[in-house]
mmCIF file of the N, C-alpha and C atoms, coordinates in Angstrom:
data_MODEL
# 
_entry.id   MODEL 
# 
loop_
_atom_site.group_PDB 
_atom_site.id 
_atom_site.type_symbol 
_atom_site.label_atom_id 
_atom_site.label_alt_id 
_atom_site.label_comp_id 
_atom_site.label_asym_id 
_atom_site.label_entity_id 
_atom_site.label_seq_id 
_atom_site.pdbx_PDB_ins_code 
_atom_site.Cartn_x 
_atom_site.Cartn_y 
_atom_site.Cartn_z 
_atom_site.occupancy 
_atom_site.B_iso_or_equiv 
_atom_site.pdbx_formal_charge 
_atom_site.auth_seq_id 
_atom_site.auth_comp_id 
_atom_site.auth_asym_id 
_atom_site.auth_atom_id 
_atom_site.pdbx_PDB_model_num 
ATOM 1   N N  . MET A 1 1  ? 54.309 9.569   28.247 1.00 0.00 ? 1  MET A N  1 
ATOM 2   C CA . MET A 1 1  ? 53.111 8.796   28.175 1.00 0.00 ? 1  MET A CA 1 
ATOM 3   C C  . MET A 1 1  ? 52.806 8.517   26.707 1.00 0.00 ? 1  MET A C  1 
ATOM 4   N N  . THR A 1 2  ? 52.394 7.310   26.440 1.00 0.00 ? 2  THR A N  1 
ATOM 5   C CA . THR A 1 2  ? 51.994 6.932   25.088 1.00 0.00 ? 2  THR A CA 1 
ATOM 6   C C  . THR A 1 2  ? 50.480 6.815   25.048 1.00 0.00 ? 2  THR A C  1 
ATOM 7   N N  . VAL A 1 3  ? 49.878 7.415   24.033 1.00 0.00 ? 3  VAL A N  1 
ATOM 8   C CA . VAL A 1 3  ? 48.431 7.357   23.847 1.00 0.00 ? 3  VAL A CA 1 
ATOM 9   C C  . VAL A 1 3  ? 48.137 6.513   22.623 1.00 0.00 ? 3  VAL A C  1 
ATOM 10  N N  . LEU A 1 4  ? 47.200 5.579   22.776 1.00 0.00 ? 4  LEU A N  1 
ATOM 11  C CA . LEU A 1 4  ? 46.716 4.769   21.659 1.00 0.00 ? 4  LEU A CA 1 
ATOM 12  C C  . LEU A 1 4  ? 45.214 5.003   21.542 1.00 0.00 ? 4  LEU A C  1 
ATOM 13  N N  . LEU A 1 5  ? 44.742 5.189   20.331 1.00 0.00 ? 5  LEU A N  1 
ATOM 14  C CA . LEU A 1 5  ? 43.306 5.311   20.085 1.00 0.00 ? 5  LEU A CA 1 
ATOM 15  C C  . LEU A 1 5  ? 42.844 4.038   19.390 1.00 0.00 ? 5  LEU A C  1 
ATOM 16  N N  . ALA A 1 6  ? 41.861 3.372   19.959 1.00 0.00 ? 6  ALA A N  1 
ATOM 17  C CA . ALA A 1 6  ? 41.371 2.118   19.388 1.00 0.00 ? 6  ALA A CA 1 
ATOM 18  C C  . ALA A 1 6  ? 39.878 2.207   19.141 1.00 0.00 ? 6  ALA A C  1 
ATOM 19  N N  . GLY A 1 7  ? 39.442 1.607   18.033 1.00 0.00 ? 7  GLY A N  1 
ATOM 20  C CA . GLY A 1 7  ? 38.025 1.593   17.700 1.00 0.00 ? 7  GLY A CA 1 
ATOM 21  C C  . GLY A 1 7  ? 37.522 2.928   17.190 1.00 0.00 ? 7  GLY A C  1 
ATOM 22  N N  . VAL A 1 8  ? 38.395 3.692   16.557 1.00 0.00 ? 8  VAL A N  1 
ATOM 23  C CA . VAL A 1 8  ? 38.022 5.021   16.069 1.00 0.00 ? 8  VAL A CA 1 
ATOM 24  C C  . VAL A 1 8  ? 37.131 4.863   14.832 1.00 0.00 ? 8  VAL A C  1 
ATOM 25  N N  . ARG A 1 9  ? 35.941 5.445   14.921 1.00 0.00 ? 9  ARG A N  1 
ATOM 26  C CA . ARG A 1 9  ? 35.000 5.358   13.800 1.00 0.00 ? 9  ARG A CA 1 
ATOM 27  C C  . ARG A 1 9  ? 35.492 6.200   12.631 1.00 0.00 ? 9  ARG A C  1 
ATOM 28  N N  . PRO A 1 10 ? 35.109 5.825   11.403 1.00 0.00 ? 10 PRO A N  1 
ATOM 29  C CA . PRO A 1 10 ? 35.594 6.543   10.219 1.00 0.00 ? 10 PRO A CA 1 
ATOM 30  C C  . PRO A 1 10 ? 35.329 8.045   10.249 1.00 0.00 ? 10 PRO A C  1 
ATOM 31  N N  . ASP A 1 11 ? 34.132 8.469   10.680 1.00 0.00 ? 11 ASP A N  1 
ATOM 32  C CA . ASP A 1 11 ? 33.839 9.903   10.712 1.00 0.00 ? 11 ASP A CA 1 
ATOM 33  C C  . ASP A 1 11 ? 34.701 10.633  11.733 1.00 0.00 ? 11 ASP A C  1 
ATOM 34  N N  . THR A 1 12 ? 34.958 9.988   12.863 1.00 0.00 ? 12 THR A N  1 
ATOM 35  C CA . THR A 1 12 ? 35.817 10.582  13.893 1.00 0.00 ? 12 THR A CA 1 
ATOM 36  C C  . THR A 1 12 ? 37.255 10.642  13.407 1.00 0.00 ? 12 THR A C  1 
ATOM 37  N N  . LEU A 1 13 ? 37.709 9.597   12.740 1.00 0.00 ? 13 LEU A N  1 
ATOM 38  C CA . LEU A 1 13 ? 39.068 9.571   12.212 1.00 0.00 ? 13 LEU A CA 1 
ATOM 39  C C  . LEU A 1 13 ? 39.271 10.687  11.185 1.00 0.00 ? 13 LEU A C  1 
ATOM 40  N N  . THR A 1 14 ? 38.295 10.884  10.318 1.00 0.00 ? 14 THR A N  1 
ATOM 41  C CA . THR A 1 14 ? 38.379 11.973  9.338  1.00 0.00 ? 14 THR A CA 1 
ATOM 42  C C  . THR A 1 14 ? 38.478 13.330  10.031 1.00 0.00 ? 14 THR A C  1 
ATOM 43  N N  . MET A 1 15 ? 37.640 13.552  11.052 1.00 0.00 ? 15 MET A N  1 
ATOM 44  C CA . MET A 1 15 ? 37.670 14.802  11.797 1.00 0.00 ? 15 MET A CA 1 
ATOM 45  C C  . MET A 1 15 ? 39.029 15.014  12.479 1.00 0.00 ? 15 MET A C  1 
ATOM 46  N N  . LEU A 1 16 ? 39.546 13.954  13.115 1.00 0.00 ? 16 LEU A N  1 
ATOM 47  C CA . LEU A 1 16 ? 40.835 14.063  13.797 1.00 0.00 ? 16 LEU A CA 1 
ATOM 48  C C  . LEU A 1 16 ? 41.958 14.368  12.810 1.00 0.00 ? 16 LEU A C  1 
ATOM 49  N N  . ARG A 1 17 ? 41.920 13.744  11.657 1.00 0.00 ? 17 ARG A N  1 
ATOM 50  C CA . ARG A 1 17 ? 42.934 14.030  10.629 1.00 0.00 ? 17 ARG A CA 1 
ATOM 51  C C  . ARG A 1 17 ? 42.826 15.469  10.145 1.00 0.00 ? 17 ARG A C  1 
ATOM 52  N N  . ASN A 1 18 ? 41.595 15.943  9.951  1.00 0.00 ? 18 ASN A N  1 
ATOM 53  C CA . ASN A 1 18 ? 41.387 17.337  9.521  1.00 0.00 ? 18 ASN A CA 1 
ATOM 54  C C  . ASN A 1 18 ? 41.896 18.323  10.565 1.00 0.00 ? 18 ASN A C  1 
ATOM 55  N N  . MET A 1 19 ? 41.893 17.923  11.819 1.00 0.00 ? 19 MET A N  1 
ATOM 56  C CA . MET A 1 19 ? 42.383 18.777  12.904 1.00 0.00 ? 19 MET A CA 1 
ATOM 57  C C  . MET A 1 19 ? 43.895 18.664  13.085 1.00 0.00 ? 19 MET A C  1 
ATOM 58  N N  . GLY A 1 20 ? 44.560 17.797  12.323 1.00 0.00 ? 20 GLY A N  1 
ATOM 59  C CA . GLY A 1 20 ? 46.011 17.675  12.403 1.00 0.00 ? 20 GLY A CA 1 
ATOM 60  C C  . GLY A 1 20 ? 46.498 16.630  13.388 1.00 0.00 ? 20 GLY A C  1 
ATOM 61  N N  . LEU A 1 21 ? 45.696 15.608  13.608 1.00 0.00 ? 21 LEU A N  1 
ATOM 62  C CA . LEU A 1 21 ? 46.058 14.533  14.542 1.00 0.00 ? 21 LEU A CA 1 
ATOM 63  C C  . LEU A 1 21 ? 47.473 14.008  14.307 1.00 0.00 ? 21 LEU A C  1 
ATOM 64  N N  . GLN A 1 22 ? 47.851 13.852  13.054 1.00 0.00 ? 22 GLN A N  1 
ATOM 65  C CA . GLN A 1 22 ? 49.142 13.257  12.724 1.00 0.00 ? 22 GLN A CA 1 
ATOM 66  C C  . GLN A 1 22 ? 50.326 14.091  13.199 1.00 0.00 ? 22 GLN A C  1 
ATOM 67  N N  . ARG A 1 23 ? 50.097 15.354  13.561 1.00 0.00 ? 23 ARG A N  1 
ATOM 68  C CA . ARG A 1 23 ? 51.194 16.191  14.070 1.00 0.00 ? 23 ARG A CA 1 
ATOM 69  C C  . ARG A 1 23 ? 51.616 15.775  15.471 1.00 0.00 ? 23 ARG A C  1 
ATOM 70  N N  . TRP A 1 24 ? 50.710 15.203  16.254 1.00 0.00 ? 24 TRP A N  1 
ATOM 71  C CA . TRP A 1 24 ? 51.067 14.845  17.627 1.00 0.00 ? 24 TRP A CA 1 
ATOM 72  C C  . TRP A 1 24 ? 50.821 13.378  17.971 1.00 0.00 ? 24 TRP A C  1 
ATOM 73  N N  . LEU A 1 25 ? 50.181 12.626  17.076 1.00 0.00 ? 25 LEU A N  1 
ATOM 74  C CA . LEU A 1 25 ? 49.948 11.211  17.328 1.00 0.00 ? 25 LEU A CA 1 
ATOM 75  C C  . LEU A 1 25 ? 50.251 10.420  16.063 1.00 0.00 ? 25 LEU A C  1 
ATOM 76  N N  . PRO A 1 26 ? 51.313 9.595   16.082 1.00 0.00 ? 26 PRO A N  1 
ATOM 77  C CA . PRO A 1 26 ? 51.677 8.826   14.897 1.00 0.00 ? 26 PRO A CA 1 
ATOM 78  C C  . PRO A 1 26 ? 50.545 7.890   14.452 1.00 0.00 ? 26 PRO A C  1 
ATOM 79  N N  . ALA A 1 27 ? 50.419 7.690   13.160 1.00 0.00 ? 27 ALA A N  1 
ATOM 80  C CA . ALA A 1 27 ? 49.369 6.832   12.596 1.00 0.00 ? 27 ALA A CA 1 
ATOM 81  C C  . ALA A 1 27 ? 49.425 5.417   13.165 1.00 0.00 ? 27 ALA A C  1 
ATOM 82  N N  . GLU A 1 28 ? 50.611 4.938   13.516 1.00 0.00 ? 28 GLU A N  1 
ATOM 83  C CA . GLU A 1 28 ? 50.743 3.581   14.060 1.00 0.00 ? 28 GLU A CA 1 
ATOM 84  C C  . GLU A 1 28 ? 50.100 3.439   15.440 1.00 0.00 ? 28 GLU A C  1 
ATOM 85  N N  . GLN A 1 29 ? 49.727 4.555   16.054 1.00 0.00 ? 29 GLN A N  1 
ATOM 86  C CA . GLN A 1 29 ? 49.100 4.528   17.375 1.00 0.00 ? 29 GLN A CA 1 
ATOM 87  C C  . GLN A 1 29 ? 47.587 4.748   17.308 1.00 0.00 ? 29 GLN A C  1 
ATOM 88  N N  . VAL A 1 30 ? 47.043 4.736   16.098 1.00 0.00 ? 30 VAL A N  1 
ATOM 89  C CA . VAL A 1 30 ? 45.608 4.892   15.886 1.00 0.00 ? 30 VAL A CA 1 
ATOM 90  C C  . VAL A 1 30 ? 45.094 3.610   15.232 1.00 0.00 ? 30 VAL A C  1 
ATOM 91  N N  . PHE A 1 31 ? 44.094 3.015   15.861 1.00 0.00 ? 31 PHE A N  1 
ATOM 92  C CA . PHE A 1 31 ? 43.549 1.744   15.399 1.00 0.00 ? 31 PHE A CA 1 
ATOM 93  C C  . PHE A 1 31 ? 42.073 1.941   15.058 1.00 0.00 ? 31 PHE A C  1 
ATOM 94  N N  . PRO A 1 32 ? 41.775 2.110   13.747 1.00 0.00 ? 32 PRO A N  1 
ATOM 95  C CA . PRO A 1 32 ? 40.396 2.375   13.333 1.00 0.00 ? 32 PRO A CA 1 
ATOM 96  C C  . PRO A 1 32 ? 39.452 1.207   13.660 1.00 0.00 ? 32 PRO A C  1 
ATOM 97  N N  . GLU A 1 33 ? 38.187 1.563   13.793 1.00 0.00 ? 33 GLU A N  1 
ATOM 98  C CA . GLU A 1 33 ? 37.140 0.574   14.021 1.00 0.00 ? 33 GLU A CA 1 
ATOM 99  C C  . GLU A 1 33 ? 37.148 -0.446  12.877 1.00 0.00 ? 33 GLU A C  1 
ATOM 100 N N  . GLU A 1 34 ? 36.882 -1.696  13.219 1.00 0.00 ? 34 GLU A N  1 
ATOM 101 C CA . GLU A 1 34 ? 36.830 -2.760  12.212 1.00 0.00 ? 34 GLU A CA 1 
ATOM 102 C C  . GLU A 1 34 ? 35.508 -3.498  12.339 1.00 0.00 ? 34 GLU A C  1 
ATOM 103 N N  . ASP A 1 35 ? 35.227 -4.374  11.376 1.00 0.00 ? 35 ASP A N  1 
ATOM 104 C CA . ASP A 1 35 ? 33.978 -5.134  11.394 1.00 0.00 ? 35 ASP A CA 1 
ATOM 105 C C  . ASP A 1 35 ? 33.893 -6.086  12.583 1.00 0.00 ? 35 ASP A C  1 
ATOM 106 N N  . THR A 1 36 ? 35.011 -6.687  12.948 1.00 0.00 ? 36 THR A N  1 
ATOM 107 C CA . THR A 1 36 ? 35.032 -7.627  14.066 1.00 0.00 ? 36 THR A CA 1 
ATOM 108 C C  . THR A 1 36 ? 35.081 -6.862  15.378 1.00 0.00 ? 36 THR A C  1 
ATOM 109 N N  . GLU A 1 37 ? 34.141 -7.143  16.267 1.00 0.00 ? 37 GLU A N  1 
ATOM 110 C CA . GLU A 1 37 ? 34.041 -6.430  17.538 1.00 0.00 ? 37 GLU A CA 1 
ATOM 111 C C  . GLU A 1 37 ? 35.332 -6.560  18.351 1.00 0.00 ? 37 GLU A C  1 
ATOM 112 N N  . TYR A 1 38 ? 35.812 -5.469  18.861 1.00 0.00 ? 38 TYR A N  1 
ATOM 113 C CA . TYR A 1 38 ? 37.001 -5.356  19.713 1.00 0.00 ? 38 TYR A CA 1 
ATOM 114 C C  . TYR A 1 38 ? 38.327 -5.656  18.999 1.00 0.00 ? 38 TYR A C  1 
ATOM 115 N N  . SER A 1 39 ? 38.314 -5.905  17.700 1.00 0.00 ? 39 SER A N  1 
ATOM 116 C CA . SER A 1 39 ? 39.573 -6.233  17.025 1.00 0.00 ? 39 SER A CA 1 
ATOM 117 C C  . SER A 1 39 ? 40.555 -5.066  17.054 1.00 0.00 ? 39 SER A C  1 
ATOM 118 N N  . ALA A 1 40 ? 40.074 -3.840  16.947 1.00 0.00 ? 40 ALA A N  1 
ATOM 119 C CA . ALA A 1 40 ? 40.969 -2.681  17.011 1.00 0.00 ? 40 ALA A CA 1 
ATOM 120 C C  . ALA A 1 40 ? 41.578 -2.551  18.402 1.00 0.00 ? 40 ALA A C  1 
ATOM 121 N N  . THR A 1 41 ? 40.790 -2.814  19.421 1.00 0.00 ? 41 THR A N  1 
ATOM 122 C CA . THR A 1 41 ? 41.296 -2.757  20.793 1.00 0.00 ? 41 THR A CA 1 
ATOM 123 C C  . THR A 1 41 ? 42.351 -3.827  21.018 1.00 0.00 ? 41 THR A C  1 
ATOM 124 N N  . LEU A 1 42 ? 42.090 -5.020  20.540 1.00 0.00 ? 42 LEU A N  1 
ATOM 125 C CA . LEU A 1 42 ? 43.071 -6.099  20.685 1.00 0.00 ? 42 LEU A CA 1 
ATOM 126 C C  . LEU A 1 42 ? 44.365 -5.767  19.951 1.00 0.00 ? 42 LEU A C  1 
ATOM 127 N N  . LYS A 1 43 ? 44.258 -5.171  18.775 1.00 0.00 ? 43 LYS A N  1 
ATOM 128 C CA . LYS A 1 43 ? 45.464 -4.756  18.046 1.00 0.00 ? 43 LYS A CA 1 
ATOM 129 C C  . LYS A 1 43 ? 46.231 -3.698  18.828 1.00 0.00 ? 43 LYS A C  1 
ATOM 130 N N  . ALA A 1 44 ? 45.515 -2.775  19.448 1.00 0.00 ? 44 ALA A N  1 
ATOM 131 C CA . ALA A 1 44 ? 46.173 -1.734  20.244 1.00 0.00 ? 44 ALA A CA 1 
ATOM 132 C C  . ALA A 1 44 ? 46.874 -2.337  21.457 1.00 0.00 ? 44 ALA A C  1 
ATOM 133 N N  . VAL A 1 45 ? 46.239 -3.287  22.112 1.00 0.00 ? 45 VAL A N  1 
ATOM 134 C CA . VAL A 1 45 ? 46.853 -3.951  23.270 1.00 0.00 ? 45 VAL A CA 1 
ATOM 135 C C  . VAL A 1 45 ? 48.090 -4.720  22.834 1.00 0.00 ? 45 VAL A C  1 
ATOM 136 N N  . ARG A 1 46 ? 48.012 -5.420  21.728 1.00 0.00 ? 46 ARG A N  1 
ATOM 137 C CA . ARG A 1 46 ? 49.184 -6.157  21.210 1.00 0.00 ? 46 ARG A CA 1 
ATOM 138 C C  . ARG A 1 46 ? 50.318 -5.191  20.866 1.00 0.00 ? 46 ARG A C  1 
ATOM 139 N N  . TYR A 1 47 ? 49.967 -4.070  20.250 1.00 0.00 ? 47 TYR A N  1 
ATOM 140 C CA . TYR A 1 47 ? 50.971 -3.053  19.922 1.00 0.00 ? 47 TYR A CA 1 
ATOM 141 C C  . TYR A 1 47 ? 51.662 -2.565  21.194 1.00 0.00 ? 47 TYR A C  1 
ATOM 142 N N  . ALA A 1 48 ? 50.870 -2.256  22.207 1.00 0.00 ? 48 ALA A N  1 
ATOM 143 C CA . ALA A 1 48 ? 51.437 -1.752  23.466 1.00 0.00 ? 48 ALA A CA 1 
ATOM 144 C C  . ALA A 1 48 ? 52.340 -2.790  24.119 1.00 0.00 ? 48 ALA A C  1 
ATOM 145 N N  . ARG A 1 49 ? 51.899 -4.020  24.175 1.00 0.00 ? 49 ARG A N  1 
ATOM 146 C CA . ARG A 1 49 ? 52.712 -5.069  24.789 1.00 0.00 ? 49 ARG A CA 1 
ATOM 147 C C  . ARG A 1 49 ? 54.022 -5.277  24.025 1.00 0.00 ? 49 ARG A C  1 
ATOM 148 N N  . THR A 1 50 ? 53.952 -5.219  22.706 1.00 0.00 ? 50 THR A N  1 
ATOM 149 C CA . THR A 1 50 ? 55.163 -5.365  21.887 1.00 0.00 ? 50 THR A CA 1 
ATOM 150 C C  . THR A 1 50 ? 56.121 -4.218  22.147 1.00 0.00 ? 50 THR A C  1 
ATOM 151 N N  . LYS A 1 51 ? 55.594 -2.990  22.163 1.00 0.00 ? 51 LYS A N  1 
ATOM 152 C CA . LYS A 1 51 ? 56.454 -1.829  22.423 1.00 0.00 ? 51 LYS A CA 1 
ATOM 153 C C  . LYS A 1 51 ? 57.094 -1.914  23.802 1.00 0.00 ? 51 LYS A C  1 
ATOM 154 N N  . LEU A 1 52 ? 56.355 -2.348  24.801 1.00 0.00 ? 52 LEU A N  1 
ATOM 155 C CA . LEU A 1 52 ? 56.906 -2.473  26.148 1.00 0.00 ? 52 LEU A CA 1 
ATOM 156 C C  . LEU A 1 52 ? 57.960 -3.568  26.227 1.00 0.00 ? 52 LEU A C  1 
ATOM 157 N N  . ALA A 1 53 ? 57.729 -4.668  25.537 1.00 0.00 ? 53 ALA A N  1 
ATOM 158 C CA . ALA A 1 53 ? 58.681 -5.777  25.559 1.00 0.00 ? 53 ALA A CA 1 
ATOM 159 C C  . ALA A 1 53 ? 59.983 -5.399  24.869 1.00 0.00 ? 53 ALA A C  1 
ATOM 160 N N  . VAL A 1 54 ? 59.900 -4.601  23.820 1.00 0.00 ? 54 VAL A N  1 
ATOM 161 C CA . VAL A 1 54 ? 61.086 -4.206  23.057 1.00 0.00 ? 54 VAL A CA 1 
ATOM 162 C C  . VAL A 1 54 ? 61.868 -3.120  23.767 1.00 0.00 ? 54 VAL A C  1 
ATOM 163 N N  . ASP A 1 55 ? 61.178 -2.240  24.447 1.00 0.00 ? 55 ASP A N  1 
ATOM 164 C CA . ASP A 1 55 ? 61.806 -1.100  25.097 1.00 0.00 ? 55 ASP A CA 1 
ATOM 165 C C  . ASP A 1 55 ? 62.371 -1.513  26.454 1.00 0.00 ? 55 ASP A C  1 
ATOM 166 N N  . SER A 1 56 ? 63.646 -1.722  26.518 1.00 0.00 ? 56 SER A N  1 
ATOM 167 C CA . SER A 1 56 ? 64.273 -2.197  27.758 1.00 0.00 ? 56 SER A CA 1 
ATOM 168 C C  . SER A 1 56 ? 64.198 -1.156  28.885 1.00 0.00 ? 56 SER A C  1 
ATOM 169 N N  . ALA A 1 57 ? 63.865 0.083   28.552 1.00 0.00 ? 57 ALA A N  1 
ATOM 170 C CA . ALA A 1 57 ? 63.725 1.105   29.582 1.00 0.00 ? 57 ALA A CA 1 
ATOM 171 C C  . ALA A 1 57 ? 62.407 0.969   30.342 1.00 0.00 ? 57 ALA A C  1 
ATOM 172 N N  . HIS A 1 58 ? 61.527 0.083   29.858 1.00 0.00 ? 58 HIS A N  1 
ATOM 173 C CA . HIS A 1 58 ? 60.222 -0.118  30.476 1.00 0.00 ? 58 HIS A CA 1 
ATOM 174 C C  . HIS A 1 58 ? 59.991 -1.598  30.754 1.00 0.00 ? 58 HIS A C  1 
ATOM 175 N N  . PRO A 1 59 ? 60.755 -2.201  31.648 1.00 0.00 ? 59 PRO A N  1 
ATOM 176 C CA . PRO A 1 59 ? 60.551 -3.620  31.923 1.00 0.00 ? 59 PRO A CA 1 
ATOM 177 C C  . PRO A 1 59 ? 59.184 -3.879  32.542 1.00 0.00 ? 59 PRO A C  1 
ATOM 178 N N  . ILE A 1 60 ? 58.616 -5.045  32.203 1.00 0.00 ? 60 ILE A N  1 
ATOM 179 C CA . ILE A 1 60 ? 57.313 -5.428  32.733 1.00 0.00 ? 60 ILE A CA 1 
ATOM 180 C C  . ILE A 1 60 ? 57.517 -6.537  33.746 1.00 0.00 ? 60 ILE A C  1 
ATOM 181 N N  . SER A 1 61 ? 56.981 -6.364  34.926 1.00 0.00 ? 61 SER A N  1 
ATOM 182 C CA . SER A 1 61 ? 57.047 -7.433  35.923 1.00 0.00 ? 61 SER A CA 1 
ATOM 183 C C  . SER A 1 61 ? 55.851 -8.349  35.733 1.00 0.00 ? 61 SER A C  1 
ATOM 184 N N  . THR A 1 62 ? 55.852 -9.465  36.412 1.00 0.00 ? 62 THR A N  1 
ATOM 185 C CA . THR A 1 62 ? 54.765 -10.418 36.257 1.00 0.00 ? 62 THR A CA 1 
ATOM 186 C C  . THR A 1 62 ? 53.449 -9.898  36.805 1.00 0.00 ? 62 THR A C  1 
ATOM 187 N N  . ASN A 1 63 ? 53.483 -8.923  37.693 1.00 0.00 ? 63 ASN A N  1 
ATOM 188 C CA . ASN A 1 63 ? 52.241 -8.387  38.231 1.00 0.00 ? 63 ASN A CA 1 
ATOM 189 C C  . ASN A 1 63 ? 51.762 -7.138  37.496 1.00 0.00 ? 63 ASN A C  1 
ATOM 190 N N  . GLY A 1 64 ? 52.386 -6.787  36.366 1.00 0.00 ? 64 GLY A N  1 
ATOM 191 C CA . GLY A 1 64 ? 51.925 -5.674  35.544 1.00 0.00 ? 64 GLY A CA 1 
ATOM 192 C C  . GLY A 1 64 ? 52.368 -4.300  36.016 1.00 0.00 ? 64 GLY A C  1 
ATOM 193 N N  . ILE A 1 65 ? 53.356 -4.224  36.909 1.00 0.00 ? 65 ILE A N  1 
ATOM 194 C CA . ILE A 1 65 ? 53.828 -2.931  37.398 1.00 0.00 ? 65 ILE A CA 1 
ATOM 195 C C  . ILE A 1 65 ? 55.227 -2.669  36.854 1.00 0.00 ? 65 ILE A C  1 
ATOM 196 N N  . ASP A 1 66 ? 55.413 -1.495  36.309 1.00 0.00 ? 66 ASP A N  1 
ATOM 197 C CA . ASP A 1 66 ? 56.723 -1.043  35.849 1.00 0.00 ? 66 ASP A CA 1 
ATOM 198 C C  . ASP A 1 66 ? 57.439 -0.518  37.091 1.00 0.00 ? 66 ASP A C  1 
ATOM 199 N N  . HIS A 1 67 ? 58.435 -1.253  37.557 1.00 0.00 ? 67 HIS A N  1 
ATOM 200 C CA . HIS A 1 67 ? 59.097 -0.887  38.803 1.00 0.00 ? 67 HIS A CA 1 
ATOM 201 C C  . HIS A 1 67 ? 60.005 0.333   38.678 1.00 0.00 ? 67 HIS A C  1 
ATOM 202 N N  . HIS A 1 68 ? 60.320 0.734   37.436 1.00 0.00 ? 68 HIS A N  1 
ATOM 203 C CA . HIS A 1 68 ? 61.132 1.934   37.268 1.00 0.00 ? 68 HIS A CA 1 
ATOM 204 C C  . HIS A 1 68 ? 60.295 3.195   37.400 1.00 0.00 ? 68 HIS A C  1 
ATOM 205 N N  . ARG A 1 69 ? 59.044 3.155   36.963 1.00 0.00 ? 69 ARG A N  1 
ATOM 206 C CA . ARG A 1 69 ? 58.173 4.324   37.035 1.00 0.00 ? 69 ARG A CA 1 
ATOM 207 C C  . ARG A 1 69 ? 57.027 4.098   38.013 1.00 0.00 ? 69 ARG A C  1 
ATOM 208 N N  . ASN A 1 70 ? 56.697 2.860   38.254 1.00 0.00 ? 70 ASN A N  1 
ATOM 209 C CA . ASN A 1 70 ? 55.708 2.421   39.195 1.00 0.00 ? 70 ASN A CA 1 
ATOM 210 C C  . ASN A 1 70 ? 54.240 2.686   38.839 1.00 0.00 ? 70 ASN A C  1 
ATOM 211 N N  . PRO A 1 71 ? 53.882 2.881   37.549 1.00 0.00 ? 71 PRO A N  1 
ATOM 212 C CA . PRO A 1 71 ? 52.452 2.951   37.240 1.00 0.00 ? 71 PRO A CA 1 
ATOM 213 C C  . PRO A 1 71 ? 51.904 1.547   37.016 1.00 0.00 ? 71 PRO A C  1 
ATOM 214 N N  . VAL A 1 72 ? 50.642 1.389   37.193 1.00 0.00 ? 72 VAL A N  1 
ATOM 215 C CA . VAL A 1 72 ? 49.998 0.124   36.868 1.00 0.00 ? 72 VAL A CA 1 
ATOM 216 C C  . VAL A 1 72 ? 49.606 0.188   35.403 1.00 0.00 ? 72 VAL A C  1 
ATOM 217 N N  . LEU A 1 73 ? 49.965 -0.827  34.643 1.00 0.00 ? 73 LEU A N  1 
ATOM 218 C CA . LEU A 1 73 ? 49.562 -0.881  33.232 1.00 0.00 ? 73 LEU A CA 1 
ATOM 219 C C  . LEU A 1 73 ? 48.065 -1.138  33.177 1.00 0.00 ? 73 LEU A C  1 
ATOM 220 N N  . TYR A 1 74 ? 47.360 -0.403  32.318 1.00 0.00 ? 74 TYR A N  1 
ATOM 221 C CA . TYR A 1 74 ? 45.915 -0.461  32.315 1.00 0.00 ? 74 TYR A CA 1 
ATOM 222 C C  . TYR A 1 74 ? 45.377 -0.374  30.900 1.00 0.00 ? 74 TYR A C  1 
ATOM 223 N N  . TYR A 1 75 ? 44.355 -1.153  30.617 1.00 0.00 ? 75 TYR A N  1 
ATOM 224 C CA . TYR A 1 75 ? 43.590 -0.972  29.386 1.00 0.00 ? 75 TYR A CA 1 
ATOM 225 C C  . TYR A 1 75 ? 42.176 -1.438  29.638 1.00 0.00 ? 75 TYR A C  1 
ATOM 226 N N  . LEU A 1 76 ? 41.250 -0.941  28.823 1.00 0.00 ? 76 LEU A N  1 
ATOM 227 C CA . LEU A 1 76 ? 39.835 -1.250  28.971 1.00 0.00 ? 76 LEU A CA 1 
ATOM 228 C C  . LEU A 1 76 ? 39.328 -1.809  27.654 1.00 0.00 ? 76 LEU A C  1 
ATOM 229 N N  . VAL A 1 77 ? 38.662 -2.945  27.719 1.00 0.00 ? 77 VAL A N  1 
ATOM 230 C CA . VAL A 1 77 ? 38.048 -3.551  26.527 1.00 0.00 ? 77 VAL A CA 1 
ATOM 231 C C  . VAL A 1 77 ? 36.550 -3.507  26.719 1.00 0.00 ? 77 VAL A C  1 
# 
């Protein structure tokens, strides 16, 4: 499972880093809060779609279901 954090506020990001976030979650999977509303979420969704498109082990069908693992792809904005 891949976890992406989007819209992380600066104080929360500092706390997570102090707790060692980078040991289990790569920085490229953390999208800090930005001035433009939902821009971090949109960046996270674009990142996920790009990773899925590149990774041939996770093909995407037109209805959003990975037929190899059968989960429904989901995100909340």
